[in-house]
Every structure is written in C-alpha cells, then in structure tokens.
C-alpha positions as CSV (number, residue, x, y, z in Angstrom):
1,M,0.0,-0.1,0.0
2,T,1.4,3.4,-1.0
3,Q,1.1,6.7,1.0
4,K,-1.4,7.8,-1.6
5,D,-3.5,4.8,-1.0
6,L,-3.6,5.5,2.8
7,I,-4.8,8.9,2.2
8,L,-7.4,7.8,-0.3
9,D,-8.6,4.9,1.8
10,N,-9.1,7.3,4.8
11,K,-12.7,6.5,6.0
12,K,-14.8,8.2,8.8
13,F,-15.3,6.0,11.7
14,E,-17.9,7.0,14.5
15,C,-17.1,6.3,18.3
16,C,-19.8,5.3,20.7
17,D,-19.6,8.6,22.4
18,S,-18.6,11.0,19.7
19,N,-19.3,12.3,16.2
20,S,-15.8,13.5,15.4
21,E,-13.7,11.8,12.5
22,S,-11.0,9.4,13.5
23,I,-7.3,10.4,13.2
24,P,-6.1,9.8,9.7
25,P,-3.5,7.1,9.2
26,P,0.1,8.2,9.1
27,P,2.5,8.3,6.1
28,C,4.4,5.0,5.9
29,N,7.9,6.7,6.5
30,A,9.2,9.7,8.4
31,K,10.7,12.5,6.1
32,N,13.7,13.2,8.2
33,K,17.1,12.1,7.3
34,K,18.2,11.6,11.0
35,G,16.8,8.1,11.4
36,K,14.0,9.1,13.7
37,L,10.8,7.0,13.5
38,Y,8.6,10.3,13.6
39,D,9.3,13.7,12.3
40,F,7.1,15.2,15.2
41,Y,5.2,14.2,18.3
42,V,2.3,16.3,19.4
43,I,1.5,17.2,22.8
44,Y,-2.2,18.5,23.1
45,S,-5.1,18.4,25.5
46,E,-8.2,16.6,24.7
47,E,-10.1,19.7,23.9
48,D,-7.7,20.3,20.9
49,S,-8.0,16.7,19.4
50,D,-10.3,17.8,16.7
51,W,-7.9,20.7,15.6
52,V,-5.0,18.3,15.8
53,S,-6.6,15.6,13.6
54,K,-8.5,17.9,11.1
55,H,-6.0,20.7,10.6
56,L,-2.5,19.8,12.0
57,L,-2.3,16.2,10.9
58,T,-4.2,16.7,7.6
59,T,-1.7,19.6,6.7
60,L,1.5,18.2,8.0
61,E,1.0,14.5,7.1
62,G,-1.4,14.7,4.3
63,T,-0.3,17.7,2.4
64,K,3.4,18.2,3.6
65,G,4.4,14.5,3.9
66,F,5.6,14.6,7.5
67,K,5.1,11.6,9.8
68,G,3.7,12.5,13.2
69,C,3.0,10.6,16.4
70,V,-0.3,11.1,18.3
71,K,-1.4,9.1,21.5
72,E,-4.8,8.1,20.2
73,R,-3.5,6.6,17.0
74,D,0.1,5.5,17.6
75,F,0.4,4.3,21.2
76,I,0.5,0.5,21.3
77,P,-2.5,-0.9,23.6
78,G,-1.2,-2.7,26.7
79,T,1.9,-0.6,27.1
80,T,2.1,2.0,29.9
81,I,1.2,5.6,29.0
82,T,4.5,6.8,30.6
83,D,6.8,4.4,28.4
84,S,4.8,5.3,25.3
85,I,5.2,9.2,26.0
86,L,9.0,8.8,26.7
87,E,9.6,6.5,23.7
88,S,7.7,8.6,21.3
89,I,9.5,11.7,22.5
90,K,12.8,9.9,22.1
91,N,12.0,8.7,18.5
92,S,10.7,12.1,17.2
93,L,12.8,14.8,15.5
94,K,10.7,17.5,17.1
95,V,7.9,17.8,19.6
96,L,4.8,20.2,18.9
97,V,3.2,21.6,22.0
98,I,-0.3,22.8,21.0
99,I,-1.4,25.9,23.2
100,S,-5.0,26.9,22.7
101,G,-5.6,29.7,25.3
102,R,-7.5,27.7,27.7
103,E,-6.1,25.5,30.6
104,P,-5.3,22.0,29.5
105,K,-7.5,19.3,31.2
106,D,-5.4,16.5,30.1
107,E,-3.8,14.8,33.1
108,W,-0.7,13.9,30.9
109,Y,0.0,17.4,29.3
110,D,2.2,18.7,31.9
111,F,4.1,15.4,32.2
112,E,4.7,15.5,28.4
113,V,5.8,19.1,28.3
114,R,8.3,18.4,31.2
115,H,9.8,15.4,29.6
116,A,10.0,17.0,26.1
117,I,12.0,20.0,27.8
118,H,14.2,17.4,29.8
119,H,15.0,15.6,26.5
120,R,15.7,19.1,24.8
121,H,18.3,19.8,27.4
122,D,19.9,16.2,27.4
123,S,20.1,16.1,23.5
124,G,21.4,19.7,23.3
125,Q,19.0,20.2,20.5
126,N,17.7,23.7,21.0
127,S,14.9,23.8,18.4
128,F,13.4,20.3,19.7
129,V,10.4,21.8,21.2
130,I,8.1,24.1,19.2
131,P,5.2,25.7,21.0
132,I,2.1,26.0,18.6
133,C,-0.3,28.8,19.5
134,R,-3.7,28.4,18.0
135,E,-5.7,31.6,17.2
136,N,-7.1,32.2,20.6
137,A,-3.6,31.7,22.4
138,N,-1.1,34.4,23.3
139,K,2.4,34.4,24.8
140,S,1.1,34.3,28.3
141,D,-0.6,31.0,27.7
142,V,2.7,29.3,26.9
143,P,3.9,27.3,29.8
144,L,6.7,29.0,31.8
145,T,9.2,26.4,30.9
146,L,8.7,27.1,27.3
147,R,8.7,31.0,27.3
148,D,12.3,31.1,26.1
149,V,11.3,29.4,22.8
150,N,9.7,31.4,20.0
151,P,6.4,30.0,19.3
152,C,4.5,29.5,16.1
153,Y,1.2,31.4,15.9
154,M,-1.1,29.4,13.5
155,V,-3.3,32.3,12.1
156,S,-2.4,32.4,8.5
157,A,-0.9,30.2,5.7
158,H,2.4,31.8,6.1
159,D,2.6,30.2,9.6
160,W,2.1,26.8,8.1
161,E,5.1,27.4,5.9
162,K,7.2,28.7,9.0
163,L,6.1,25.4,10.7
164,E,7.2,23.2,7.7
165,R,10.7,25.1,7.6
166,A,11.0,24.3,11.5
167,L,10.2,20.6,11.0
168,D,12.7,20.3,8.2
169,D,15.5,18.4,9.7
170,D,18.2,20.3,7.5
171,N,17.3,23.3,9.8
172,S,17.5,21.3,13.2
173,Q,20.2,22.4,15.5
C-alpha cells in the first residue's frame, strides 16, 4: 500500500460517544534524514484533538508528507502511557506543544511538556520543542518552561510554511 493509498482509503469512523472523525493514518515513512521514527510528536489536551486531527495532521502529514505521532493513533495498547510518551518523544525529531488559550484538562499534558524539555536539554537540540499557539492563544498562555522558545502562531498560511521549515531536519540544531 502506498502513501497515496492510505490517504485515499481514509474513512470516517464513529466512536460510541463522539461524532468526530477518527485521526487519519500516518504516512508510511518519516521525512527526516536523521533516522528518527517520527518527524514530530504532538502534545495536546483533549479539547484540541479535533483541531489536531482535522488541521494539524491533515496539513503536516497529508499535504506536507511529514510523519507525526499522536497518542490516540500511535500508542500500542497494553503498554504504559508513561513508557509510550517517553519512547515517542525520544523517537521524534521535534515535539509540537499545542497551546489553545485555555487551561489543558489532560492529566498527561504537563508530564509530556516536562519530559520534552528534559529531552531537549539532554540532547542539546535547542529547536527540539516548538510551541504552537492556536488563534485564541497568546504568549502568556505558553507554559513558563517554554517561554524562552519562539512560538509558532497558527493564524495564516504563512505560519504553516514557517512550521514546515522548522520541521525540516536540515534546519535542526
């Protein structure tokens, strides 16, 4: 099956308690040349899951060809959440932290952010964590531990181009 087949075969699935679309399948291979399994890992709260699946993944995976990792789709059932988070962060070229302007209700959000920052320091890769500010977010919504990092404000088409450049491993530090 080719990457194009995966996108064309994308179907809507309904969950018992939700009318939202399922997260689309990922591309077969990551785009990066550094041997990482994923081009990016996404940290987001449950309230942002529709935006992540319908906008972020559709654009970055479907249009731009990057391979992302999101917990609902890529974590293996039966493994601990902690191990899945740590392995996914370690196996990703970058970590995208979605900031929406409201307090995250996801119990794992802070844990994921802390470990992404810890990995950033251990790896010496300054551009490892990228705060993604949605349209209602501002600089004060960015967690204190990420305020030294330039966020990407997702309000225009130009912002998607900036994010694409940031995910390009040729620009990684």
